[in-house]
N, C-alpha and C positions, 0 to 999 in steps of 0.2 A: 504494500500499500504506499502511496506517496503521502508525505506529511509535509506541509509548509509551516516552517518556524520562523516566527517574527520576534527578533530580539527588542528588548525594552531594558532600558537602565533600571537599575534598583535605586529607590529614592534614598538619598543620604550617601550614596557612593562617593568618595573623594576622588578628584581627578588626579592626584598624586598617587593613587593606588595603582595605576595602570602603569606598572614599570616596564622597562624594555625586556626584562627577563619574563615577566609574566606575560607580555605580548607575544614574545618568541615562543613560549611553552604553549600559548593558545592556538598559534600558526601551525606548531608540530602537531598538537592532538587534532585539529581540524584536517590536516594531511593525512593523519593515520585513519581518521574516519572516513575520509574520502577513498583511501587505498582499500579499505575494507568494503567498499561498496554501499556504506551507510549514507554518507553524504554524497548526493548526486550532483548538486549544483550549489554554489556558494556566492553571494552577491553582498554588496553594501547598497543601501538606498542611495539614490542621487541627492536626496534632499537633507539627509542627516547621517550621521555615522552610527548605523545600526544594521546588523547583519540580517539578511534574508536567506534562509538554508532550504533546500529541497532535499528531503531524506527518503530513503527506501527502507521501510521498517514493516514489521507485522501488524502494528497499530500504534496508537498515540503513546501508549505506556512505554513501548520499546524506544520510540524516538525520545521521549523525555528522558529515560535512562541514558541514552547516548549523549544527549546534551548535558546531562548532569556530570559527565566526564571532562568537559571543557573547564580548563583552569579559571576563566573569568566567572564562570558560574560557581564554581567551587569557592571562589573567593567571595561570592556575594555580590559582585559588581553588576552582573547582568542576569536576566532570566528570559525565557522565551515563552511565547504563546504558540501552541502546537495546533494546527488546523488539519484535520483528515481531509483528503482530496479524493474524489472519484471522477471517473471519466464523463465527460459531457455526453448525455444521452440524446441531444437534439438532432444529431446528424441522422438518426434513424428515420426521421420525418422525411428526408430527402429521398429515401429509398422505399417508404411504405407504399403498399398498393394504394392506387386511387381509389377511394371509397364513396364516391359520388353516386 
């Protein structure tokens, strides 16, 4: 199942908590999740510095567990909203038999 994860800052997180070491560890863990086939796509929003991640997981619980392994999440600096996705069913209307 595809899961869309939207990052949000945790209120009260100090800007100086985002150290170079922590950000490097975050990038490494994201790379590992990508290599494991869990993270399929990873973006930053163009309008603000928040990650948007497309994951391939059995469900939302598995996606949340994977995201909990990210160092910024473990440090309490960011959290994610996980949204389960399903295929758009509207295309079948293009191929349905004419019922007039």
